[in-house]
PAROLO-417747 format. One record per atom (N, C-alpha, C, O): residue in three letters; y, x, z; atom name. Coordinates in steps of 0.001 Angstrom, whole numbers. Layout:
{atom 'ALA' {Y X Z} 'CA'} ...
***
This chain:
{atom 'MET' {36136 4904 -4486} 'N'} {atom 'MET' {36557 4366 -2960} 'CA'} {atom 'MET' {36976 5944 -2474} 'C'} {atom 'MET' {36313 6981 -2516} 'O'} {atom 'ASN' {38227 5706 -2039} 'N'} {atom 'ASN' {38555 6825 -1240} 'CA'} {atom 'ASN' {38587 6986 479} 'C'} {atom 'ASN' {39391 6434 1230} 'O'} {atom 'TYR' {37733 7692 773} 'N'} {atom 'TYR' {37819 7995 2273} 'CA'} {atom 'TYR' {38511 8892 3020} 'C'} {atom 'TYR' {38407 10091 2762} 'O'} {atom 'LYS' {39375 8408 4129} 'N'} {atom 'LYS' {40142 8939 4966} 'CA'} {atom 'LYS' {39762 8723 6601} 'C'} {atom 'LYS' {39310 7629 6941} 'O'} {atom 'LYS' {39935 9681 7500} 'N'} {atom 'LYS' {39671 10207 8542} 'CA'} {atom 'LYS' {40750 9193 9489} 'C'} {atom 'LYS' {41954 9405 9344} 'O'} {atom 'ILE' {40339 8175 10384} 'N'} {atom 'ILE' {40932 7360 11146} 'CA'} {atom 'ILE' {40727 7501 12535} 'C'} {atom 'ILE' {41391 6897 13377} 'O'} {atom 'TYR' {39524 8543 12861} 'N'} {atom 'TYR' {39116 8535 14476} 'CA'} {atom 'TYR' {38451 9849 14765} 'C'} {atom 'TYR' {37658 10348 13966} 'O'} {atom 'SER' {38775 10415 15916} 'N'} {atom 'SER' {37747 11283 16261} 'CA'} {atom 'SER' {37051 11550 17512} 'C'} {atom 'SER' {37622 12109 18449} 'O'} {atom 'ALA' {35719 11132 17564} 'N'} {atom 'ALA' {35318 10202 18694} 'CA'} {atom 'ALA' {34840 11607 19353} 'C'} {atom 'ALA' {34667 12615 18669} 'O'} {atom 'ALA' {34647 11562 20755} 'N'} {atom 'ALA' {34215 12643 21788} 'CA'} {atom 'ALA' {32617 12870 21012} 'C'} {atom 'ALA' {32364 14073 20938} 'O'} {atom 'ASN' {31863 12265 20616} 'N'} {atom 'ASN' {30443 12360 20590} 'CA'} {atom 'ASN' {30108 11249 19864} 'C'} {atom 'ASN' {31010 10429 19694} 'O'} {atom 'ALA' {28287 10864 19067} 'N'} {atom 'ALA' {28063 10519 18402} 'CA'} {atom 'ALA' {27904 8659 18683} 'C'} {atom 'ALA' {27782 7676 17952} 'O'} {atom 'THR' {28007 8958 20432} 'N'} {atom 'THR' {27830 7331 21118} 'CA'} {atom 'THR' {29217 6590 20935} 'C'} {atom 'THR' {29251 5389 20664} 'O'} {atom 'ALA' {30352 7347 21092} 'N'} {atom 'ALA' {31352 6670 20896} 'CA'} {atom 'ALA' {31977 6397 19142} 'C'} {atom 'ALA' {33050 5909 18788} 'O'} {atom 'ALA' {31153 6781 18541} 'N'} {atom 'ALA' {31952 7142 17155} 'CA'} {atom 'ALA' {30817 6048 16519} 'C'} {atom 'ALA' {31089 5559 15422} 'O'} {atom 'HIS' {29194 5545 17374} 'N'} {atom 'HIS' {29018 4402 16847} 'CA'} {atom 'HIS' {29247 3324 17424} 'C'} {atom 'HIS' {28875 2261 16929} 'O'} {atom 'LEU' {29942 3393 18648} 'N'} {atom 'LEU' {30983 1666 19205} 'CA'} {atom 'LEU' {32108 1643 18155} 'C'} {atom 'LEU' {32279 547 17621} 'O'} {atom 'ILE' {33046 2828 17694} 'N'} {atom 'ILE' {34041 2677 17052} 'CA'} {atom 'ILE' {33822 1773 15568} 'C'} {atom 'ILE' {34408 775 15149} 'O'} {atom 'GLN' {32859 2488 15067} 'N'} {atom 'GLN' {31882 2318 13770} 'CA'} {atom 'GLN' {31621 689 13497} 'C'} {atom 'GLN' {31695 1 12478} 'O'} {atom 'GLY' {31192 320 15256} 'N'} {atom 'GLY' {30375 -1007 14984} 'CA'} {atom 'GLY' {31690 -2079 15489} 'C'} {atom 'GLY' {31447 -3285 15455} 'O'} {atom 'LEU' {32826 -1699 15869} 'N'} {atom 'LEU' {34113 -2521 16013} 'CA'} {atom 'LEU' {34470 -2550 14627} 'C'} {atom 'LEU' {34594 -3698 14202} 'O'} {atom 'LEU' {34685 -1592 13746} 'N'} {atom 'LEU' {35160 -1903 12500} 'CA'} {atom 'LEU' {34314 -2521 11350} 'C'} {atom 'LEU' {34736 -3124 10364} 'O'} {atom 'GLU' {33015 -2237 11693} 'N'} {atom 'GLU' {32163 -3251 10833} 'CA'} {atom 'GLU' {31739 -4563 11169} 'C'} {atom 'GLU' {31211 -5325 10360} 'O'} {atom 'GLN' {31991 -4859 12490} 'N'} {atom 'GLN' {31884 -6049 12978} 'CA'} {atom 'GLN' {33277 -7110 11879} 'C'} {atom 'GLN' {33442 -8326 11790} 'O'} {atom 'GLU' {33890 -6142 11342} 'N'} {atom 'GLU' {35495 -7011 10752} 'CA'} {atom 'GLU' {35476 -6684 9349} 'C'} {atom 'GLU' {36478 -6811 8646} 'O'} {atom 'SER' {34228 -6213 8864} 'N'} {atom 'SER' {33728 -6328 7393} 'CA'} {atom 'SER' {34723 -4809 6614} 'C'} {atom 'SER' {35424 -4682 5609} 'O'} {atom 'ILE' {34334 -3997 7600} 'N'} {atom 'ILE' {35248 -2899 7136} 'CA'} {atom 'ILE' {34370 -1458 7268} 'C'} {atom 'ILE' {34272 -867 8343} 'O'} {atom 'LYS' {33925 -1118 6377} 'N'} {atom 'LYS' {32556 -49 6000} 'CA'} {atom 'LYS' {33412 950 5968} 'C'} {atom 'LYS' {34495 1081 5398} 'O'} {atom 'THR' {32403 2073 7082} 'N'} {atom 'THR' {32602 3368 7470} 'CA'} {atom 'THR' {31698 4259 7269} 'C'} {atom 'THR' {30491 4095 7089} 'O'} {atom 'ASN' {32404 5362 7307} 'N'} {atom 'ASN' {31228 6973 7274} 'CA'} {atom 'ASN' {31983 7712 8364} 'C'} {atom 'ASN' {33144 7753 8770} 'O'} {atom 'ARG' {30479 8442 8750} 'N'} {atom 'ARG' {30500 9199 9937} 'CA'} {atom 'ARG' {30703 11046 9036} 'C'} {atom 'ARG' {30352 11381 7905} 'O'} {atom 'ALA' {31413 11889 10166} 'N'} {atom 'ALA' {30965 13070 9153} 'CA'} {atom 'ALA' {31212 14017 10510} 'C'} {atom 'ALA' {32192 13886 11244} 'O'} {atom 'GLY' {30227 14917 10692} 'N'} {atom 'GLY' {30049 15775 11636} 'CA'} {atom 'GLY' {29374 15333 12973} 'C'} {atom 'GLY' {29830 15502 14103} 'O'} {atom 'GLU' {28197 14734 12624} 'N'} {atom 'GLU' {27487 13661 13696} 'CA'} {atom 'GLU' {26018 14979 13560} 'C'} {atom 'GLU' {25425 15591 14448} 'O'} {atom 'SER' {25900 14990 12439} 'N'} {atom 'SER' {24870 16298 12544} 'CA'} {atom 'SER' {25088 17592 13435} 'C'} {atom 'SER' {24194 18130 14089} 'O'} {atom 'LEU' {26571 18067 13355} 'N'} {atom 'LEU' {26535 19205 14408} 'CA'} {atom 'LEU' {26625 18648 15986} 'C'} {atom 'LEU' {26146 19362 16867} 'O'} {atom 'SER' {27174 17513 16294} 'N'} {atom 'SER' {27025 16846 17087} 'CA'} {atom 'SER' {25716 17296 17972} 'C'} {atom 'SER' {25591 18132 18867} 'O'} {atom 'THR' {24542 16147 17177} 'N'} {atom 'THR' {22984 16640 17673} 'CA'} {atom 'THR' {22724 18002 17747} 'C'} {atom 'THR' {21829 18259 18553} 'O'} {atom 'VAL' {23211 18977 17169} 'N'} {atom 'VAL' {22495 20431 17508} 'CA'} {atom 'VAL' {23322 20604 18432} 'C'} {atom 'VAL' {22621 21188 19258} 'O'} {atom 'TRP' {24332 20507 18883} 'N'} {atom 'TRP' {25164 21115 20266} 'CA'} {atom 'TRP' {24774 20427 21530} 'C'} {atom 'TRP' {24798 21029 22603} 'O'} {atom 'GLY' {24301 18783 21392} 'N'} {atom 'GLY' {23812 18375 22164} 'CA'} {atom 'GLY' {25167 17877 23251} 'C'} {atom 'GLY' {26208 17429 22770} 'O'} {atom 'GLY' {24995 18010 24520} 'N'} {atom 'GLY' {25796 17372 25251} 'CA'} {atom 'GLY' {27027 18669 26071} 'C'} {atom 'GLY' {27599 18604 27159} 'O'} {atom 'LEU' {27065 19712 25035} 'N'} {atom 'LEU' {28185 20781 25059} 'CA'} {atom 'LEU' {29576 20094 24419} 'C'} {atom 'LEU' {29761 19579 23316} 'O'} {atom 'GLN' {30671 20338 25801} 'N'} {atom 'GLN' {31875 19475 25114} 'CA'} {atom 'GLN' {32712 20289 24374} 'C'} {atom 'GLN' {33686 20618 25050} 'O'} {atom 'THR' {32724 20786 23159} 'N'} {atom 'THR' {33200 21590 22073} 'CA'} {atom 'THR' {33515 20529 20916} 'C'} {atom 'THR' {32945 19483 20604} 'O'} {atom 'ASP' {34870 21326 20289} 'N'} {atom 'ASP' {35187 20782 19179} 'CA'} {atom 'ASP' {34054 20223 18139} 'C'} {atom 'ASP' {34066 19198 17457} 'O'} {atom 'PHE' {33285 21029 18230} 'N'} {atom 'PHE' {32312 20912 17480} 'CA'} {atom 'PHE' {31566 19797 17631} 'C'} {atom 'PHE' {30968 19335 16659} 'O'} {atom 'ASN' {31499 19214 18861} 'N'} {atom 'ASN' {31031 17936 18956} 'CA'} {atom 'ASN' {31470 16446 18788} 'C'} {atom 'ASN' {31047 15454 19382} 'O'} {atom 'GLU' {32159 16521 18095} 'N'} {atom 'GLU' {33375 15373 17765} 'CA'} {atom 'GLU' {32917 14808 16514} 'C'} {atom 'GLU' {32761 15606 15589} 'O'} {atom 'VAL' {32634 13395 16277} 'N'} {atom 'VAL' {32433 13081 14844} 'CA'} {atom 'VAL' {33390 12003 14481} 'C'} {atom 'VAL' {33792 10988 15048} 'O'} {atom 'GLU' {33624 12604 13285} 'N'} {atom 'GLU' {35092 11691 12772} 'CA'} {atom 'GLU' {34140 10495 12242} 'C'} {atom 'GLU' {32924 10505 12051} 'O'} {atom 'ILE' {35217 9323 12042} 'N'} {atom 'ILE' {34788 8052 11359} 'CA'} {atom 'ILE' {36186 7813 10533} 'C'} {atom 'ILE' {37398 7796 10749} 'O'} {atom 'LEU' {35071 7605 9234} 'N'} {atom 'LEU' {36097 7315 7727} 'CA'} {atom 'LEU' {36046 6181 7266} 'C'} {atom 'LEU' {35101 5435 7523} 'O'} {atom 'VAL' {37147 5798 6423} 'N'} {atom 'VAL' {37348 4381 6239} 'CA'} {atom 'VAL' {37724 4630 4915} 'C'} {atom 'VAL' {37889 5787 4528} 'O'} {atom 'ASP' {37900 3512 4063} 'N'} {atom 'ASP' {38436 3429 2605} 'CA'} {atom 'ASP' {39809 3695 2930} 'C'} {atom 'ASP' {40169 3475 4087} 'O'} {atom 'GLU' {40652 4145 2067} 'N'} {atom 'GLU' {42223 3981 2384} 'CA'} {atom 'GLU' {42821 2953 2301} 'C'} {atom 'GLU' {43911 2815 2855} 'O'} {atom 'GLU' {42203 1920 1536} 'N'} {atom 'GLU' {42794 470 1402} 'CA'} {atom 'GLU' {42566 -137 2820} 'C'} {atom 'GLU' {43466 -829 3296} 'O'} {atom 'LYS' {41600 44 3412} 'N'} {atom 'LYS' {41453 -791 4855} 'CA'} {atom 'LYS' {41796 -291 6049} 'C'} {atom 'LYS' {41624 -792 7161} 'O'} {atom 'TYR' {42542 1242 5602} 'N'} {atom 'TYR' {43173 2086 6906} 'CA'} {atom 'TYR' {44088 1595 7786} 'C'} {atom 'TYR' {44161 1995 8948} 'O'} {atom 'ALA' {44904 623 7243} 'N'} {atom 'ALA' {46024 163 8488} 'CA'} {atom 'ALA' {45328 -822 9161} 'C'} {atom 'ALA' {45375 -871 10390} 'O'} {atom 'GLU' {44418 -1944 8239} 'N'} {atom 'GLU' {43546 -2860 8991} 'CA'} {atom 'GLU' {42657 -1835 10680} 'C'} {atom 'GLU' {42599 -1890 11908} 'O'} {atom 'ALA' {42220 -1130 9637} 'N'} {atom 'ALA' {41374 -386 10855} 'CA'} {atom 'ALA' {41969 30 12248} 'C'} {atom 'ALA' {41655 -212 13413} 'O'} {atom 'LEU' {43082 847 11564} 'N'} {atom 'LEU' {43988 1545 12590} 'CA'} {atom 'LEU' {44353 382 13485} 'C'} {atom 'LEU' {44246 529 14703} 'O'} {atom 'GLU' {44676 -494 13094} 'N'} {atom 'GLU' {45065 -1813 14161} 'CA'} {atom 'GLU' {43765 -2272 14969} 'C'} {atom 'GLU' {43956 -2232 16184} 'O'} {atom 'ILE' {42723 -2620 14662} 'N'} {atom 'ILE' {41809 -2592 15543} 'CA'} {atom 'ILE' {41317 -1592 16506} 'C'} {atom 'ILE' {40655 -1924 17489} 'O'} {atom 'ILE' {41600 -487 16264} 'N'} {atom 'ILE' {40769 434 16952} 'CA'} {atom 'ILE' {42109 856 18234} 'C'} {atom 'ILE' {42009 1223 19404} 'O'} {atom 'SER' {43258 605 17388} 'N'} {atom 'SER' {44728 766 18658} 'CA'} {atom 'SER' {44416 -623 19620} 'C'} {atom 'SER' {44771 -535 20795} 'O'} {atom 'ASN' {43815 -1810 19204} 'N'} {atom 'ASN' {43805 -2926 20182} 'CA'} {atom 'ASN' {42895 -2417 20930} 'C'} {atom 'ASN' {43136 -2186 22115} 'O'} {atom 'TYR' {41775 -2170 20413} 'N'} {atom 'TYR' {40391 -2058 21360} 'CA'} {atom 'TYR' {41212 -377 22451} 'C'} {atom 'TYR' {41145 -378 23681} 'O'} {atom 'GLU' {41807 687 21755} 'N'} {atom 'GLU' {42280 1520 22915} 'CA'} {atom 'GLU' {43108 760 23926} 'C'} {atom 'GLU' {42945 1081 25103} 'O'} {atom 'GLU' {43951 -174 23651} 'N'} {atom 'GLU' {44994 -619 24452} 'CA'} {atom 'GLU' {44000 -1588 25653} 'C'} {atom 'GLU' {44294 -1473 26843} 'O'} {atom 'ILE' {43170 -2254 25358} 'N'} {atom 'ILE' {42107 -2990 25708} 'CA'} {atom 'ILE' {41609 -1601 27411} 'C'} {atom 'ILE' {41925 -1662 28599} 'O'} {atom 'LEU' {40950 -799 26798} 'N'} {atom 'LEU' {40205 174 27731} 'CA'} {atom 'LEU' {41716 1097 28394} 'C'} {atom 'LEU' {41517 1952 29256} 'O'} {atom 'ARG' {42961 860 27969} 'N'} {atom 'ARG' {43856 999 29497} 'CA'} {atom 'ARG' {44272 6 30091} 'C'} {atom 'ARG' {45463 178 30350} 'O'} {atom 'GLN' {43841 -1129 30510} 'N'} {atom 'GLN' {44072 -1925 31106} 'CA'} {atom 'GLN' {43093 -2028 32600} 'C'} {atom 'GLN' {41927 -1662 32748} 'O'} {atom 'PRO' {43893 -2569 33467} 'N'} {atom 'PRO' {43200 -2316 34267} 'CA'} {atom 'PRO' {41667 -3193 34440} 'C'} {atom 'PRO' {41613 -4163 33684} 'O'} {atom 'ALA' {40824 -3053 35039} 'N'} {atom 'ALA' {39828 -3505 34869} 'CA'} {atom 'ALA' {40070 -5002 36081} 'C'} {atom 'ALA' {40500 -4628 37172} 'O'} {atom 'GLN' {39910 -6076 35997} 'N'} {atom 'GLN' {40141 -7178 36982} 'CA'} {atom 'GLN' {38744 -7328 37818} 'C'} {atom 'GLN' {37853 -8052 37373} 'O'} {atom 'ASP' {38563 -6506 39237} 'N'} {atom 'ASP' {37452 -6884 40086} 'CA'} {atom 'ASP' {36739 -8438 40206} 'C'} {atom 'ASP' {37464 -9413 40403} 'O'} {atom 'GLY' {35184 -8590 40063} 'N'} {atom 'GLY' {35335 -9884 39857} 'CA'} {atom 'GLY' {34989 -10415 39049} 'C'} {atom 'GLY' {33942 -11059 39110} 'O'} {atom 'GLU' {35607 -10362 38160} 'N'} {atom 'GLU' {35948 -11585 36982} 'CA'} {atom 'GLU' {34981 -11256 35876} 'C'} {atom 'GLU' {34707 -10110 35520} 'O'} {atom 'SER' {34376 -12616 35249} 'N'} {atom 'SER' {33485 -12662 34068} 'CA'} {atom 'SER' {34579 -12719 33026} 'C'} {atom 'SER' {35793 -12883 33148} 'O'} {atom 'TRP' {33675 -12506 31784} 'N'} {atom 'TRP' {34649 -12830 30433} 'CA'} {atom 'TRP' {33835 -13728 29480} 'C'} {atom 'TRP' {32630 -13476 29452} 'O'} {atom 'GLU' {34219 -14602 28793} 'N'} {atom 'GLU' {34038 -15238 27703} 'CA'} {atom 'GLU' {33950 -14737 25967} 'C'} {atom 'GLU' {34971 -14802 25283} 'O'} {atom 'CYS' {33064 -14406 25565} 'N'} {atom 'CYS' {32446 -13700 24436} 'CA'} {atom 'CYS' {33368 -14599 23239} 'C'} {atom 'CYS' {33471 -15825 23201} 'O'} {atom 'GLU' {33824 -13871 22547} 'N'} {atom 'GLU' {34653 -14407 21449} 'CA'} {atom 'GLU' {33991 -14651 20165} 'C'} {atom 'GLU' {34534 -15171 19191} 'O'} {atom 'GLU' {32618 -14186 20239} 'N'} {atom 'GLU' {32055 -14751 19573} 'CA'} {atom 'GLU' {31332 -15678 19548} 'C'} {atom 'GLU' {31354 -16559 18688} 'O'} {atom 'CYS' {30422 -15599 20698} 'N'} {atom 'CYS' {29408 -16882 21028} 'CA'} {atom 'CYS' {29668 -17551 22147} 'C'} {atom 'CYS' {29014 -18447 22681} 'O'} {atom 'ASN' {30696 -17040 22473} 'N'} {atom 'ASN' {31534 -17723 23950} 'CA'} {atom 'ASN' {30483 -18115 25140} 'C'} {atom 'ASN' {30593 -19181 25746} 'O'} {atom 'LYS' {29538 -17241 25399} 'N'} {atom 'LYS' {28654 -16885 26373} 'CA'} {atom 'LYS' {29473 -15904 27618} 'C'} {atom 'LYS' {30025 -14820 27428} 'O'} {atom 'VAL' {29359 -16608 28833} 'N'} {atom 'VAL' {29912 -15985 29773} 'CA'} {atom 'VAL' {29246 -14543 30282} 'C'} {atom 'VAL' {28037 -14507 30513} 'O'} {atom 'ASN' {30100 -13320 30452} 'N'} {atom 'ASN' {29472 -12312 30721} 'CA'} {atom 'ASN' {29774 -12030 32029} 'C'} {atom 'ASN' {30625 -12739 32566} 'O'} {atom 'PRO' {28958 -10627 33027} 'N'} {atom 'PRO' {29769 -10385 33846} 'CA'} {atom 'PRO' {30601 -9481 33426} 'C'} {atom 'PRO' {30488 -9011 32294} 'O'} {atom 'GLU' {32046 -8909 34696} 'N'} {atom 'GLU' {32663 -8237 34111} 'CA'} {atom 'GLU' {32765 -6501 33581} 'C'} {atom 'GLU' {33535 -5918 32818} 'O'} {atom 'THR' {31559 -6043 34421} 'N'} {atom 'THR' {31062 -5000 34050} 'CA'} {atom 'THR' {30513 -4538 32761} 'C'} {atom 'THR' {30189 -3389 32460} 'O'} {atom 'PHE' {30462 -5570 32074} 'N'} {atom 'PHE' {29486 -5473 30798} 'CA'} {atom 'PHE' {30847 -5256 29703} 'C'} {atom 'PHE' {31799 -6026 29826} 'O'} {atom 'GLU' {30878 -4249 28710} 'N'} {atom 'GLU' {31854 -4049 27720} 'CA'} {atom 'GLU' {31121 -4618 26230} 'C'} {atom 'GLU' {31696 -4689 25144} 'O'} {atom 'MET' {29848 -4953 26492} 'N'} {atom 'MET' {29564 -5847 25353} 'CA'} {atom 'MET' {28390 -7313 25389} 'C'} {atom 'MET' {27386 -7107 26071} 'O'} {atom 'CYS' {28464 -8452 24836} 'N'} {atom 'CYS' {28141 -9342 25004} 'CA'} {atom 'CYS' {26340 -9319 25040} 'C'} {atom 'CYS' {25548 -8981 24160} 'O'} {atom 'TRP' {26078 -9885 26602} 'N'} {atom 'TRP' {24210 -9701 26469} 'CA'} {atom 'TRP' {23660 -10492 25517} 'C'} {atom 'TRP' {22569 -10144 25064} 'O'} {atom 'SER' {24412 -11935 24929} 'N'} {atom 'SER' {23501 -12694 24074} 'CA'} {atom 'SER' {23726 -12316 22454} 'C'} {atom 'SER' {22976 -12546 21505} 'O'} {atom 'CYS' {24974 -11683 22484} 'N'} {atom 'CYS' {25239 -11299 20807} 'CA'} {atom 'CYS' {25432 -10043 20528} 'C'} {atom 'CYS' {25678 -9675 19379} 'O'} {atom 'GLN' {25337 -9138 21651} 'N'} {atom 'GLN' {25752 -8073 21464} 'CA'} {atom 'GLN' {27048 -7034 21018} 'C'} {atom 'GLN' {27197 -5853 20704} 'O'} {atom 'ALA' {28029 -8482 21235} 'N'} {atom 'ALA' {29791 -8385 20336} 'CA'} {atom 'ALA' {30097 -7756 21339} 'C'} {atom 'ALA' {29770 -8153 22458} 'O'} {atom 'ILE' {30940 -6403 21093} 'N'} {atom 'ILE' {31884 -6008 21512} 'CA'} {atom 'ILE' {33175 -6435 22081} 'C'} {atom 'ILE' {34105 -6848 21389} 'O'} {atom 'ARG' {33209 -6294 23692} 'N'} {atom 'ARG' {34573 -6812 24445} 'CA'} {atom 'ARG' {35632 -6707 23815} 'C'} {atom 'ARG' {36020 -5605 23427} 'O'} {atom 'MET' {36208 -7666 23622} 'N'} {atom 'MET' {37690 -6996 22594} 'CA'} {atom 'MET' {38680 -8069 23551} 'C'} {atom 'MET' {39631 -8594 22972} 'O'} {atom 'THR' {38478 -8338 24806} 'N'} {atom 'THR' {39555 -9360 25669} 'CA'} {atom 'THR' {39265 -8547 27062} 'C'} {atom 'THR' {38219 -7905 27159} 'O'} {atom 'VAL' {40438 -8595 28401} 'N'} {atom 'VAL' {40406 -8407 29539} 'CA'} {atom 'VAL' {40196 -9600 30302} 'C'} {atom 'VAL' {41032 -10499 30215} 'O'} {atom 'ALA' {38964 -9762 31207} 'N'} {atom 'ALA' {38954 -11332 32051} 'CA'} {atom 'ALA' {40265 -11095 32526} 'C'} {atom 'ALA' {40826 -11930 33236} 'O'} 
***
């Protein structure tokens, strides 16, 4: 299996979020640089970045998932609107980025 860099996260938390999105779709991932991120703590440097790696065969699929997620982040939030989880159909407050019931990542904007 040949791994290819698909994403550079600003920190370990952001890397885990992207990794979770991909793994929900059965795309195996690896992280690189997380040790440096831990050592540097909260410092904002290039050393703080954590890279997400995916199998070259899943690269296009993973890129589409990340692109969809980034598009959702660019859309303005609609104040006071709740959203329904695509995984378990539970209603969540609009400020939640993750379902309170099943912990699925929000993939649509209310």
